[in-house]
N, C-alpha and C positions, 0 to 999 in steps of 0.2 A: 667796916660794912662791906657788903658784897655787891658787886655789880652783876646783874643778871642779864644774860643774853641767850637767845635761842640760836643754837649753832647749826648752820647749814653745812652742806657738803658732807664729807666723811671725816670723822675724827677718831683717832685711836689713842689708847692709853699705854704708856710704857709699863714694862713689867717691874720696874723699880718704883719705889714710893718715897714720899717725904717723911721726915721725922716729926718735928714740932709743927712745921707749916706744910699743909698738904699742897703739893705741886704736881701738875701734869704737864701743861704746856704754858710757856711764858710768851706773852705777846707784847712787843715793845712799840710804842707809838713815837713818831718823830716829834721832837720838842723844839722850842725856840728860846731865846734869852729871857723873854718875859713869861713864857709858859714852859717850864722844864719838862723834859720827856718823862712819861709815866710808864710804869711797867705793871701789867695786870697778870695775875696768876690764876689759872683755872683751878677752882676749889670745889666745884660741884658739877656733876654731869648726870642728868636724869633722862631715863627712858630712851636710850639710843637703841639702834639695831646692832647686834653683834653676832659674830660667828667665829668658830675655831677651825682653821684650815692648817692641818699638820702642826707646825711650830709657831704659828702666828694667830693672834686674835685681831680681827678687824672690827672696827666700830664705826657705825654710820649715824651721823646727825645727833639729835638729842637736844636737851635744854641745858645750857651751860651757865655756870656762875663763875665770875672772876673776882679775885681780891685785888684791889688797887694799892700799890706800894707807895706811890709818890705823894700821898696826902691829898689826892684829888677828892673833892667832896662828892661822895656817891649818893646820887638822888634816886637810885634804884632804876635808872633808865634801862629799858629792855629793848634790845635791837636784834633784828634778824640779820645775821651775817651771810647774806646770800652770795656774797663774793667769795666766801670760803669754800672752795671746791677742791679740797685736799683729802688725802687719806693718811691717817696715822695708824701705826700698828703696835700691838703689844708683842714685843719680841721675846718669846719664851726661851731663847738661848742665852739671855742675860741674867746672871745671878744678882741678887740684891739683899740688903739688910735694911732695917728701919733707920739705922743711924748714919748711913753714908749716902743718902740720896743725892743723885746728880742727874737731872733730867737730860742734860746734853749728851749723856753717854748711853741713854736707853731708849729715847723716843725716836723712832725711825720714820722717815717720810719717803714715799715712793711716788715720784712725779707721774709715773705711768698710770696711776690710779686717779689722777685729776680728771674731772669730767665737767664739760660745759653743757651736757645734755640733760642730766637729771637734776631736778631742783632739790633744795634742802628739805629734809623731812624730820618729823618728830613722831615717836610712837610707830615707827616703821618696823619691818621684819627683814632679817637677813638670814637666808637659807644657804646651805653649803654641803658639798661632799668633799672628797680629798683633792679635787681638781679645780673647782670653780665656786664662786659665791654669787648669789642672786639677791637683789634688792626688790622688795615687794611692799606696796602699800605705804601707809603713813600719811600724816597731814603735811601738805606743802604750803610754802609761804603764799599768802594771798594778798596781792596788791592789784589795784586796777590797772597799773602800768604794764603788767605782764599780759601780753596778748598771744604769745606763741607758746601755749601750754603743750606739753607732750601728750600724745594720744593716751586715752584712758585705758587702753588695752595693751599697754606696753610695760614690761618689767625690764630691769637692767641686769646684765650678767657680766662678770669679770672672769675670764678664763686665765687661771694662774699657772696651772701645770698641764702638760700635754696628757690627754686621755685617749689612748689608741682606740680606734684607728684614725681619729681626727687629729691632724697635726696642729701644733700650737704655733701659728704663724705670727701672732701679734700679742704676746703676753702682756697682761696688765691693762689692756685697753677695754673700755666698756663697750658693750654691744647691746642693742635693744632686742628683747624677746617678744615676739608677737603672741599674746595669750589668746588671740582670736576673740571668742565671745566673752571671755572672762575679763572683768575690769579690776583695777587695783585699789578701789576706794575703800579699803579695810584699814582700820586704825586700832592700835592697842590690842591686837589679838595675841593669844598664847601661841608660841611657835617653837619649833625644834627641828632638828635634822637627824637623819639616819644615814650616815655615809656608807655603811655596809650594804644598804639597800638603794643608795643613790636617790633618796627621797627627802623632800622637805614638806613640812606641814604648818599651816596657819589655822588655828581653831578659834572661832568666835571673834570677839572684838566689836567695834562699832563701825557703822557704815552710813553713807548718805541714803536717804529714802529715794532720791532721784537716780541713783546709780552713777552719779558724777564723782569726780575726785573730791576727797575731803581736803578742805583748806582751812587755814587759820591765820591770825588769831581771831579775827571777827569776820567770819565768812558770810557770803551770801546764803540765803536759806537753802538753795539747791546744793551747796557745798558743805552743809552742816552735818557732821557725823553724829546724828541724834538717834540712830536706830541700832539696836543690838543685832549683830549678824547671827544667822542661823545656819552657817555653812562651815565646812571643813575644806580648805584649799590644799590641794596636793600637787606638787610638781615632781616629775620623774626626770632626773638628770643623768640617766643611764647613757644617753648619747649626747655628747656635747654638741651644741648648735642645733639640736633637734629635740629640745625639751618638750615634755608632754604635760599639760595642765588638766586638772580635774576640779570641778566644783561640786562637792557632795553636800546635799541637803541633810541637815541633822534630823534624826527622828524627834518626835515631840517630847519623849522622856528625857532627852539630853538637855540640860539647863543652859540657857544662854548667859553669857557673861563677857565682860571686858577686863583687861589687865590681870588675867589669870596666868597660870603656868601649864606647860605641856612637856611631858617627859616621855622619851622612847626607851623601852626596855627590851633586851634580847630574849623575848619569850614569845612562843608561837612561831609559825612558819615564816612570817615576815616581820615579826616584832609586834609589840603592843604599846599603844599610847595610853598614858594616864593623865587625865586633866584634873588640876587641883586649883582651888581658890579662885579669886577674882571678885568682881562686884557687878551688881545689877545696874549701876550708874553708867550712862553712856559717856563717851569722850566729851561731848558737849556739856553734860551736867557736871563733870568733875571740874570744869573750868568756870562754872557759873558763879556769879557774885551775889546772886539772890539768896535769900534765906528760905530754907525748906521747912515745911511743917514737921513737927516732932513725930507725927505718925509715919511720915515718909522716911525719916531717919531710922526709926525702929524697924521698918519693913526692910530697908536696905541692909541693916545690920544683921537681922535674922537670916536673910537670904545669903549673906556672905558667910555666916557661920555654917550654914548647911553645905556650902561649897567646899568646906574643909572636912566636915564630918562624913560626907558621902562623896565618893570620887567616881568619875566616869572612866571606863576602860574601853579601848577600841582595838578590835582584832583587825589588823591591817590586811591580812590575807583574805579573810572572809567578809570584810566590810560589816562587822557586827559591833554594836554598842551594848555595854553593860554598865550597871550601877552597883556599887558595893559600899555598904556602911563600914565605917572604921571605928576603932575603940582606942583606949589608952589616953595619953596626954593630948587630946585633940586641941590644936591651936585655935586662937580666936579668929574672927573674920580677918582675912588677909588678902591684900592685893598689892600690886607694884612691888613684888618680891622676886626672888630668883631661886632656881632649883637646878640640881644636877643629881646623878645617881651613880651607885657603885654596887657591884655584885660580889657576894661572898666567894671565897676561894673554891668552895665545892659547888658553886652555882645554884645553891638551893634558896638563897635569900637575896632579894633585891631591895636595897635601901635608897629611898629618895630623900635628899637633903633639901630643906627649905630655909632660906635665910632672909631676915629683915622684912621690910614692907610696912604697910599701914593697915588701918582697919578697913580700907577700901571705900570709905565715904569720901566726902569732899576733900581733895588733896590740898586745898588751900593755895592755889596759884591762879593768878589771872595775868593777862597782859595789860600793860599800862604803867604810867609813872607813879607807882605806889609801892610801898614796902610790904604791905600785907594785903591779902586777898579778902574778899567778902565771904559771906557764908557763915553760918552759926554752928557748924558741927565741929566739936573738939576732935582732933585727929591724933591718934597715937602712932608713933614711929617705933619700930622694933629693932633690937640688936640681939636677936636670939636665933638659934638653929633648932629646928624640929626634924625628926627622922620618921618617915613612914615606911614600915617594913612589910614587904609582900613575900609570901602569900598570907601572912598572919593578919595584915591590914590593921596593924597596931602603930599608933603614934608614940614617940618618945621625945621628951624635951631634953636635948643633948647639951645645949650651951645657952647661957644667959650672960650677956655682956653689960655694958654701961649705957645708960640712957643717952649720954652725950655722943655716943658712937652710933646711935640708931640712924637708919637711913631707909630710903625707898627710891625706886626708880633705877636701881642698879642692875647689873647682869652677872651671872656666874658661869664658870666653865671648869670642868675637871681637867687639870693640867698634869696629873700624875696618877698613879694607881690609887693613892689615898689623899690627894690634895685638891681642894676647891679654891679657885681664884675668884675674888669678888672685885668687880670693876665699877667705879663711879658711885653714883647715888647723891642724894641731897638730904639735909637734916631738917629737923623741925625746930626753928628758933623760938617758937612760942608766939602766941598772938596772931597766928595765921601766917601764910607765906611759907617759903622754904629758905634754907640757908646753906652755907658751906658745911661740909662734913668736918667734924672736929678731929677725927682720927685719919688714918691713911686713906688716900683715894683708892689705892689698890691694896687689898688685904688677902691673906692666905690662910685657909682653914684646914687643919688636919682632921680628916674625916674618921680616922681610926682612933685618935686620942681625944677628939672632941674639944679642940682648943685652937685659938688664933696663934699664928706663928709670926716671928719677926724676921725670918730669913727664908728666901726662896733659892733653892738649889736645882738648876735645870737637870743635872745628871743624877739626882737622887732616884733610887729605884726600889723603894721599900714596898712590901706587899700590903694590900688592903686587909684590914682586920675589922670584924664587926665590933663596934665599941662595947665596952664592958656593960654599960648601963642598958644598952639595947639587948645584949645577950640575956641579961636578967629578965627583961620584959618578955622576950619571945622564946626563952628556954633554948638558947643556942650557944655555940662556942665561937671563938674568934674566926674560925674557918667556915662557920655556917652550921649545918646539921639540924636546924629547927624544923619541926614537923607541925608547928602550931598553925592552925587555920581558924577562921571565924566560926562561931557557934552556928551561924546560919548564913548560907550563901544566898544572895539575892537572885542568883540565876545558877542553875546546875552546870551551865556551860563554862563558868568562870574557872573552877578548879581544873577542868580538862584543858583549858587554854593555858593556864599557868604551869601545867605539867608538861606541856609540849615544848621540847627542847628546840632552841633556835639552831638551825642547821649549819650556820656559817660562823667563822671566826670573826670577831669584831676587832679590826685592826686599830692599834693605838700607835702614836708616833713618839711617845716618851719612852725612856728618858732622853733628854735633849743634849746634844753636844754643845758645850759652852763656846761662844764666838766672841772674840775680843776685837779691839781696835776699830770701833765704829767712829764715824766722823759726824760733824754738825754742819748744818747749812742754814743760811738766813737770807732774807731779802732786805735791802736797804730801806730804811724809813719805817717799815712795819714788819717786824721779824717774829718768827716763831722758833723757839729752840727745838731743834729736831736732829735727827740723825739721817744722813744720806749715805747710801752705799757708794763705793767708788765706781765711777762710770768710765769705762775704757772706750766708750763709743761703740762697742760691740754688744748686740742684744744678749741678755743673760742666758737665753736658751741655747745660743749658738755654741758656746764652749762645751757644755756637756754633750750636745748633739754631735759635734765634731769628734769629741773624745770617744763616744760610743761607736761612731762609724769607723774611725781609724782603728780602734781596738778590734772590731769585728773583722776588718780587712786583714790585720796582722794575724789574727787567729786562723782565718781561712788560708792565708799564705803558708803558715806553718803546717797546717793539716795537709795541704797539697804536697808540700815537700816530703812529709813523712810518708804519705800514701805512695808517692812516686818512688821513693827509696825502697819501700816494702815490696812494690810490684817488681822493680828491677831485681831485687834479691830473690824473690820467688821465681822469676823467669830463669835466673842463673842457676838456681838449685835444680829446677826442672830440667834444664838443658844438660847439666852435668849428670843427673840421674838417667836421662835418656841415652846419652853417649855411653855410659857405663853398662846399661842394660843391653844396648845394641852390640857392644864389643863382646860382652859375655855370651850373647846368643850366637854371634858369628863364630866365636871360638868353639862353642859347644857343637854347633852344627858341622863345622869343619871336621871335627873328630869323629862324630857319629856317621857322617856321610861317608867318610873314608873307610871306617870300620865295617859298617853294615851295608854299604851300597852294593847293589846286585844288578845284573844285566837282565834285560828281558830278551825275547827272541830276536830283537833287532839290535841288540848290543847296547841299549841305552841304560844309563844309570838312573835308578830311582832313589828319591829321598825317603826319609822315614815316614812320610805321609803317603808313599806309594805313587807319587807323581814323578814323571821323568823330568830331568833338568833339560832346558832347551833355551836357545837364543831367540832373538826376535823373529828369525825366519823359520823357526821350528827345528833348527839343528843345534847341536851342541857346539859351543864356541870356546875358544881359548886364545886370548891375546889377538883377537880379530881373525884368527885362522880356524877354518873348519876342520875338526878332527873326528874320527870315528871310534877311537879307542874307548873301551868301557871304563877306564879309570881316568879319563881326561878331566882336568879341572873345568869349572864352568864360570861363565860371567855372572854379573849381578842379575838377579831376577826378583820379582816382587812376590812376597808371600803375604796373602791376605791377613794373616794373623800377626805378623811382625813388621810390616812395612818394608822399606827398601834396605837391603844390606847385601853383602857379597858372600856367597857360599863357595868355598874352595876345598876341593878334595885333596889336591896335591899342590904344593907350592909351585908357581910358574917358574919356568927356566931352570928347574931342578931335575936331576936324574932320579928315576924311580927304580928301586931295587925290590926284588921279590924276597919273600921270607926264605931262609935257608932250609934245605931239604932234611937236614938232620934234626930239625925241630920236632918236638913232640906234637903230633897231630891230634887235635881235639875235634871230634865229629859229633854232630847232632844225631840223636837217635831218631830214626824215621818214625813217624806216626803211622798207625794202621790206616791203610787206604790212601796213603800219601805217596805218590810215585814221583814226586819232584826230586831232583838231585839234591843231596845233602849239602848244606853249606859247611864250609870248613874254615876254621881259623887256626893258623899255625902260630905257635908260641915258641920262640927260640929258648932252648934250655940253657945254652951257654952263649951269651952275646959275643964272646970273644973267639968262638970257634965256628968257622963257616966252611962248609963243604960245598964248593961251587957246583960240583957234579950233581948234587941232590936237589938243587933249586928248581922249582917250576919256572917256566919261562912265560913271558908276557909279550904280546906283539908290540907293546909300546916301550919295552925295556930297551935302553940304549946299548946294553951289553947282553949278548946271548952266548950260549955255549954251542 
């Protein structure tokens, strides 16, 4: 038999599963010589709140069933474990197969997620992006001894990863979020998250008429979730620690329900929500032990069927709701099921997968020392998968399993391009009530092949393909390509919405790198088989933060060295080029000044620009001595075109000789009207023959005739 308990706190399921005996968490009670220790094994988990954040699935609360191993007579005692304030996680980096289950190697506990602030819940909602998760709503344990209830306008957030510009100072710690005028008294709503938009949504559900918190199992009237919600709750997580909440009232055409499903699709400017299934029964009515009239049963059933045959769509950007009728293999009335979605390779088809659930009528559970609940409604549990294809709006029955594996109250998450992971659930033992699931507590479904798998491989990276049976229904290929649409649109705006391409990439974190060598941890006396990461005493975020900072410092240092070297090299090349250019200019001007230099009427030598050379006092200088000869060398002067350099007509301290007279004289032809004396350049015909008597003399020549 199974022992049933409502689990408080946060509970998570490992990514590995059992074979013959379903096992998630083992809890060991201290024994004595007269009463041996007993070990209970979690074999059912119904209606928890879950969220996928990168490579981890987090599970909050829920209704748990335990199998007792040591022969203890199970009387069906139900107990709220309000002292259980732990979080367990589905570690998606751990591979598993159905035949080698070992819970101690796969279930991981993180003490930083323990909380003494938030009370245990059931039918709550977990919303998340890629950095944080938020707990919102659900029924809390109701006892008269609890006097310090949390404020009703408080939700809880856990900041897991740093989201710039907000630093992650205390990862893993819960912090309250002030929702201001919004209260958290919503139970069993359909919920989903859109990490690419940093948005979380809670649609419908039950709530209290008083606006107070919903409590159970036998709450006071003001805490009874007996009214269906007519709201869509939206939280914007764009800025960590500054979340923004909205409470949107649904239009009258949108049908109210509890225990339905909500899917976000990458269609439209900010995505599109699709609401599917659920029941008209409130949370309170699903737990009722009274018998309902047949007429009421039929009314609920018909209403549930309509929630599957007609679906609601919500344009997030434009805040618009639409209804659209579906065709094909329309499923029966369904509630307490799970959904996920996949898009074809070409982006033209969006397939929504729906697994398990019940008819949505009385779920057959009550609190109290009994093995079966009251109520006279026969409840069917499902082990099938249906696919709703958009924009065709056609249902296809893809998979039909065994009745003994049927379940409800479970959750689903897409953990690969073509894989859906199913977590938890409870079965229908017959005769009312709920029981342990007969198959694996965690199952894996191949969305391309349409079958359950026995092996989970984190590193697998196969592409998603439209299943063959779905292809035939909507005239598509495995990559998409379907142009099938409904014969009639309920609103002409729907096809325009579905044709609007989502402008952003939807980030996924799979395939995952396999991580080995995890440890286990337990407490003496009352233990839970878990996995604890090695704790070095240093916060987890510090090592990667230091690595990033030191890496950046090293990179900056290398860049500075390279830039310094390049600058020095550039300056050296520039200096060498400047020296070379200056030397060349000096030599060139020395030659030309000597060859073409002429005297004015005052005996001064002019350069090629027609300017006289002069010293600082206006006289021509040579080695500090003032001279008046027309061929004297000059000191350094500044030329505005070339900077500072020394122009020398004649080498200092050297004797100057005139050209020999026997040289051939070359004379310039005078131009008409030009009475200036002709300039003459003499070229020695024979450099080895000099006739001193023919030489012209110069007043500066050291030798004269």
